DRENMAR-565432 format. One line per 2 residues: number of its first residue (from 1); for each residue x, y, z of N, C-alpha, C. Coordinates in steps of 0.1 Angstrom, whole numbers, plus 2048, in hexadecimal, padded with zeros to 3 digits. Layout:
REM DRENMAR-565432
NUM> X Y Z X Y Z X Y Z ~ ...
END
This chain:
REM DRENMAR-565432
1> DCE DCC 53A DD7 DCF 544 DD0 DD1 552 ~ DD7 DCE 55D DD1 DCF 56A DD4 DDD 56F
3> DCC DE2 579 DCF DEF 57F DD6 DED 58C ~ DD9 DF8 593 DE1 DF8 59F DDA DF1 5AA
5> DCD DF2 5AB DC5 DEB 5B6 DC6 DDC 5B4 ~ DC5 DD8 5A7 DC6 DC9 5A4 DD4 DC4 5A7
7> DDE DCC 5A4 DEC DC8 5A8 DED DC6 5B7 ~ DE8 DCF 5BF DE8 DCE 5CD DE0 DC2 5D2
9> DD6 DBE 5CB DCE DB2 5CE DD6 DA6 5CC ~ DDF DA6 5C2 DE8 D9A 5C0 DF1 D98 5CC
11> DF7 DA3 5D1 DFF DA2 5DD DF8 D9D 5E9 ~ DEB DA2 5EA DE3 D9E 5F5 DDF D90 5F5
13> DDC D8B 5E9 DD9 D7D 5E7 DE5 D74 5EA ~ DF1 D78 5E7 DFD D71 5EA DFF D70 5FA
15> DFD D7B 600 DFE D7B 60F DF4 D73 616 ~ DE7 D74 611 DDC D6C 617 DDF D5D 615
17> DE4 D59 609 DE7 D4B 607 DF2 D46 610 ~ DFC D4E 612 E07 D4A 61B E02 D49 62A
19> DFA D52 62E DF5 D52 63C DEC D45 63E ~ DE4 D42 634 DDB D37 635 DE3 D2A 635
21> DED D28 62D DF4 D1C 62C DFD D1B 638 ~ E02 D26 63E E0B D25 64A E04 D1F 656
23> DF7 D1F 656 DEF D1A 662 DF1 D0A 662 ~ DF2 D04 657 DF3 CF5 656 E00 CF0 652
25> E0A CF9 64E E16 CF4 649 E1F CEE 653 ~ E26 CE3 64F E30 CDD 657 E3E CE0 653
27> E3F CE8 648 E4C CEC 644 E4C CFB 642 ~ E4E D02 64D E4D D11 64D E57 D17 644
29> E63 D11 644 E6E D17 63C E6A D17 62D ~ E66 D0B 628 E63 D0A 61A E57 D13 616
31> E4D D14 61F E41 D1C 61C E45 D2B 61B ~ E4D D30 624 E52 D3E 624 E5B D40 618
33> E63 D37 614 E6C D38 608 E63 D3A 5FC ~ E58 D32 5FB E4F D33 5EF E48 D41 5EF
35> E44 D46 5FB E3D D53 5FC E47 D5E 5F8 ~ E53 D5E 5FD E5C D69 5FB E61 D68 5EC
37> E62 D5D 5E7 E66 D5B 5D8 E5B D61 5D0 ~ E4F D5D 5D2 E44 D61 5C9 E41 D70 5CB
39> E42 D75 5D7 E40 D84 5D9 E4B D8C 5D2 ~ E57 D87 5D3 E62 D8E 5CC E60 D8E 5BD
41> E5B D83 5B7 E59 D82 5A9 E4E D8C 5A5 ~ E43 D8C 5AC E38 D95 5A9 E3D DA4 5A9
43> E44 DA7 5B4 E49 DB5 5B6 E53 DB9 5AB ~ E5C DB1 5A8 E66 DB4 59E E60 DB5 590
45> E57 DAC 58C E51 DAD 57F E48 DB9 57E ~ E40 DBC 587 E37 DC8 586 E3E DD5 588
47> E49 DD5 58F E50 DE2 592 E5B DE6 589 ~ E5F DDC 580 E6A DDF 577 E66 DDD 568
49> E5B DD5 566 E57 DD2 558 E60 DC9 550 ~ E69 DC2 557 E72 DBA 54F E6B DAD 54A
51> E71 DA7 540 E6B D9B 53A E6E D8F 543 ~ E66 D85 541 E67 D79 54A E75 D73 548
53> E7A D73 53C E87 D6D 53A E92 D75 541 ~ E90 D82 541 E9A D8B 548 E99 D88 557
55> E8D D86 55C E8C D84 56A E93 D77 56E ~ E91 D6C 566 E96 D5F 569 EA5 D5E 568
57> EAB D68 560 EBA D68 55F EC1 D6F 56A ~ EB9 D76 573 EBF D7E 57D EC7 D76 587
59> ED3 D7A 58B EDB D74 595 EDD D7E 5A0 ~ EE1 D79 5AC EE2 D82 5B7 EED D8D 5B4
61> EF7 D8A 5AC F01 D94 5A8 EFB D9F 5A0 ~ EEF D9E 59A EE9 DA8 593 EE1 DB2 59B
63> EE1 DAF 5A8 EDA DB8 5B2 EE4 DC0 5B9 ~ EE4 DCD 5B8 EED DD6 5BF EE6 DDF 5C9
65> EEA DDD 5D5 EE3 DE4 5E0 EEC DED 5E8 ~ EE9 DFA 5E9 EF0 E03 5F2 EE7 E05 5FF
67> EDA E06 5FD ED1 E07 608 EC3 E03 602 ~ EB9 E03 60B EAC E00 606 EA7 E0A 5FC
69> EAC E16 5FD EA7 E21 5F4 EB0 E22 5E8 ~ EBB E1B 5E7 EC4 E1C 5DC EC9 E0F 5D8
71> EC2 E09 5CF EC5 DFB 5CA EC1 DFA 5BB ~ EC8 DF1 5B4 EC5 DEF 5A6 EC7 DE1 5A1
73> EC0 DDD 597 EC2 DD1 590 EC9 DD3 583 ~ ED2 DCB 57F ED8 DCB 572 ED3 DC0 569
75> ECC DC4 55F EC5 DBA 556 ECC DB8 549 ~ ECE DAC 546 ED4 DA8 539 EC9 DA3 530
77> EC5 DAB 526 EBA DA7 51E EBF DA0 511 ~ EBB D93 510 EBE D8C 504 EB6 D90 4F8
79> EAA D94 4FB EA0 D97 4F0 EA4 DA5 4E9 ~ EA6 DAF 4F1 EA9 DBC 4EB EB8 DBF 4EA
81> EC0 DB6 4EF ECF DB7 4EF ED3 DC4 4F6 ~ ECB DC9 4FF ECF DD4 507 ED0 DD1 516
83> EDA DD7 51C EDB DD5 52A ED4 DE1 531 ~ ECB DDD 53B EC3 DE7 542 EC7 DE8 550
85> EC4 DF3 556 EC6 DF5 564 EB9 DFA 56A ~ EB4 DF2 574 EA7 DF5 57A EAA DFA 589
87> EA6 E06 58C EA6 E0A 59A E9A E04 5A1 ~ E9C E00 5AD E92 DF8 5B4 E8C E01 5C0
89> E7F DFF 5C2 E79 E05 5CD E7D DFE 5DA ~ E7C E05 5E5 E7F DFF 5F2 E77 DF2 5F5
91> E6A DF2 5F1 E62 DE7 5F3 E67 DDA 5EC ~ E6C DDC 5E0 E71 DD1 5D8 E7F DCC 5DE
93> E87 DD6 5E2 E94 DD2 5E8 E92 DCA 5F5 ~ E89 DCF 5FD E87 DC8 60A E82 DBA 608
95> E79 DB8 5FE E74 DAB 5FB E7F DA2 5F6 ~ E88 DA7 5ED E93 D9E 5E8 E9C D9B 5F4
97> E9F DA4 5FC EA8 DA2 607 EA2 D98 612 ~ E96 D9A 614 E8F D90 61E E90 D82 618
99> E8E D81 60B E8F D74 604 E9D D6E 606 ~ EA7 D77 603 EB4 D71 604 EB8 D6E 612
101> EB4 D76 61B EB7 D73 62A EB0 D66 62E ~ EA5 D64 629 E9E D57 62C EA6 D4B 626
103> EAB D4D 61A EB4 D42 615 EBF D40 61E ~ EC5 D4A 623 ED1 D49 62C ECD D45 63A
105> EC0 D45 63C EBA D42 64A EBF D4C 654 ~ EBF D59 64F EC3 D64 658 EB7 D6A 65F
107> EB8 D6E 66B EAC D74 672 EAF D82 678 ~ EBB D87 673 EBE D95 678 EB5 D9F 672
109> EAC DA5 679 EA2 DAF 674 EA8 DBD 673 ~ EB4 DBF 679 EB9 DCD 679 EC1 DCF 66C
111> EC7 DC5 666 ECE DC7 65A EC9 DBD 650 ~ EC2 DC2 645 EBC DBA 63B EC6 DB4 631
113> ED2 DBA 630 EDB DB7 625 EE2 DA9 629 ~ EE0 D9F 620 EE6 D92 623 EF5 D93 621
115> EFC D8B 629 F0B D8C 629 F11 D80 622 ~ F0A D75 620 F10 D69 61B F06 D63 610
117> F0B D63 604 F03 D5C 5FA F0C D5B 5ED ~ F09 D52 5E4 F10 D51 5D8 F0A D5A 5CE
119> F11 D64 5CA F0C D6E 5C0 F09 D69 5B3 ~ F0E D5D 5AF F0B D57 5A2 EFE D50 5A2
121> EF8 D4E 5AD EEB D46 5AE EE0 D4F 5A7 ~ ED7 D47 5A1 ECB D4E 59C EC2 D53 5A8
123> EBC D5E 5A6 EB4 D64 5B1 EA7 D5B 5B2 ~ EA1 D59 5A7 E93 D53 5A7 E94 D44 5A3
125> E96 D3C 5AD E97 D2D 5AB E8F D26 5B6 ~ E8A D1A 5B2 E83 D12 5BC E8B D0D 5C7
127> E85 D0B 5D2 E8D D07 5DE E94 CFA 5DB ~ E8E CF1 5D3 E94 CE4 5D1 E9F CE4 5C6
129> EA1 CF0 5C0 EAB CF1 5B5 EB8 CF7 5BB ~ EC3 CF0 5B8 ED0 CF4 5BD ED5 CFF 5B4
131> ED2 CFF 5A7 ED8 D08 59D ECE D0F 594 ~ EC5 D08 58F EBC D0D 584 EB2 D17 589
133> EAF D21 581 EA4 D2B 584 E97 D24 581 ~ E8C D2B 585 E7F D26 582 E7D D26 573
135> E72 D1F 56F E6F D20 561 E64 D2B 55F ~ E63 D30 552 E5A D3A 54F E4B D35 552
137> E49 D28 54F E3C D22 551 E38 D22 560 ~ E42 D20 568 E40 D20 577 E3B D2E 57C
139> E41 D38 576 E3E D46 57A E30 D49 575 ~ E2D D45 569 E1F D47 563 E14 D40 56C
141> E17 D34 571 E0E D2D 579 E0C D35 587 ~ E16 D3A 58C E15 D41 599 E0C D4D 597
143> E0F D55 58C E07 D61 58A DF8 D5E 586 ~ DF6 D53 57F DE8 D4F 57C DE0 D4B 588
145> DE7 D44 591 DE0 D40 59E DDD D4C 5A6 ~ DE6 D55 5A7 DE4 D61 5AF DD9 D6A 5A9
147> DD8 D6B 59C DCE D73 596 DC0 D6D 598 ~ DBF D60 598 DB2 D59 59B DAE D5C 5AA
149> DB8 D5A 5B3 DB5 D5C 5C1 DB1 D6B 5C4 ~ DB7 D74 5BC DB5 D82 5BF DA8 D87 5B8
151> DA2 D7E 5B0 D95 D82 5A9 D97 D8B 59D ~ DA3 D8B 597 DA6 D93 58C DA0 D8C 57F
153> D99 D94 577 D92 D8E 56C D9B D89 560 ~ DA7 D8F 55F DB0 D8A 554 DBB D81 55A
155> DC1 D79 552 DCC D70 557 DD8 D79 557 ~ DDE D7A 563 DEA D82 565 DF6 D7A 560
157> DFE D80 558 E0A D79 553 E16 D83 554 ~ E22 D7E 552 E2E D88 552 E2C D93 548
159> E25 D90 53C E23 D9A 532 E19 DA5 538 ~ E0F DA0 53F E06 DAA 545 E0D DB3 54F
161> E17 DAD 557 E1F DB5 560 E27 DBF 559 ~ E2D DBC 54D E34 DC5 545 E2B DD0 540
163> E20 DCD 53B E16 DD7 536 E12 DE0 542 ~ E10 DDB 54D E0C DE3 559 E17 DED 55C
165> E23 DE8 55C E2E DF1 55F E2F DFD 555 ~ E2E DF9 548 E30 E03 53E E24 E0D 53E
167> E18 E08 540 E0C E11 541 E0D E1A 54C ~ E11 E15 558 E12 E1E 564 E1E E28 562
169> E28 E23 55C E34 E2C 55A E31 E37 551 ~ E28 E35 547 E25 E40 53D E1C E4B 544
171> E18 E48 550 E11 E53 557 E1B E5D 55D ~ E27 E59 55E E31 E62 565 E3D E65 55C
173> E3E E5F 550 E4A E62 548 E46 E62 539 ~ E4E E66 530 E4B E66 522 E4E E58 51C
175> E48 E56 510 E49 E49 50A E57 E45 506 ~ E5F E4F 502 E6C E4C 4FE E75 E47 50A
177> E73 E4D 515 E7A E49 521 E76 E3B 525 ~ E69 E39 525 E63 E2C 529 E68 E21 51F
179> E69 E24 512 E6D E1A 509 E7C E16 50C ~ E84 E20 50F E92 E1D 512 E93 E15 51F
181> E8A E18 529 E8A E11 536 E88 E03 535 ~ E7F DFF 52C E7B DF1 52A E82 DEA 51F
183> E8B DF1 518 E94 DEA 50E E8D DE9 500 ~ E83 DF1 4FD E7D DF1 4F0 E86 DF7 4E5
185> E87 DF1 4DA E8F DF6 4CF E88 E02 4C9 ~ E7B E03 4CA E73 E0E 4C4 E68 E12 4CD
187> E64 E1F 4CD E58 E23 4D5 E4B E1E 4CF ~ E4C E19 4C3 E40 E13 4BD E3C E07 4C6
189> E45 DFF 4CA E42 DF4 4D3 E3D DF8 4E0 ~ E42 E03 4E6 E3E E08 4F2 E2F E0D 4F1
191> E2C E13 4E6 E1E E17 4E3 E14 E0B 4E4 ~ E19 E00 4E0 E10 DF4 4E0 E0D DEF 4EE
193> E16 DF3 4F7 E13 DEF 505 E0B DF9 50D ~ E09 E05 507 E01 E10 50D DF2 E0D 50D
195> DED E08 518 DDF E04 519 DD7 E10 51E ~ DDD E1C 51F DD5 E28 522 DCD E2D 516
197> DD2 E29 50A DCB E2E 4FE DBD E29 4FD ~ DB4 E32 4F8 DA6 E2E 4F7 DA3 E29 4E9
199> D98 E23 4E8 D93 E1E 4DB D8C E2A 4D4 ~ D94 E31 4CC D8F E3D 4C6 D83 E3A 4BD
201> D84 E30 4B5 D79 E2D 4AB D6C E2B 4B3 ~ D6D E24 4BF D61 E22 4C7 D5B E2F 4CC
203> D64 E38 4D0 D60 E45 4D4 D59 E4D 4CA ~ D5F E4D 4BD D59 E54 4B2 D4B E4E 4AF
205> D4A E41 4AF D3D E3B 4AC D32 E3E 4B6 ~ D37 E3F 4C3 D2D E43 4CD D28 E51 4CC
207> D32 E5A 4C8 D2E E68 4C5 D24 E69 4BA ~ D27 E61 4AF D1E E62 4A3 D10 E5E 4A6
209> D0E E54 4AF D01 E4F 4B1 CFA E54 4BE ~ D00 E5F 4C3 CF9 E65 4CF CEC E6C 4CB
END
């Protein structure tokens, strides 16, 4: 699993890549669309722990916003057969709204909430796609490239993002609550994601041979 500093380095790598490409880009709209899309994907995956399939099934109607401080995503999980509600941080909400406003070509910086869009549309889709969401493979490629650029030793995947979320969450809540939050049928599965656990046998062996 990656740590919080490595997560921040992913976002930094994304910003650096955008700034570098913007210097020579002839299509500023498409470049910024790609940046906002990828940033929102990273933020949602790492801050909610949802599965890649759940991410790709999200439509704008699943995003409910009262304010930057009070917003949630409604997740329909096909794997666990459970519907989840994810409260979003202001940083994630702002990223999603900036993305949607860019789609609408809105430039009003005072009000981030978009006023016109089709709520049935998938949130995460390529600029060239009129209807379909991105593929899971496309998201894996985005994360892999970012992890290389950020100098992270492991290959970052949606599963790594889910593990990161659960591991960080267990620092502030109990395992039962975390299991329900991510849609696990049993806390046994949540335990498998807990990368805080130490290798006990290695510790015992080290103690014996001191």
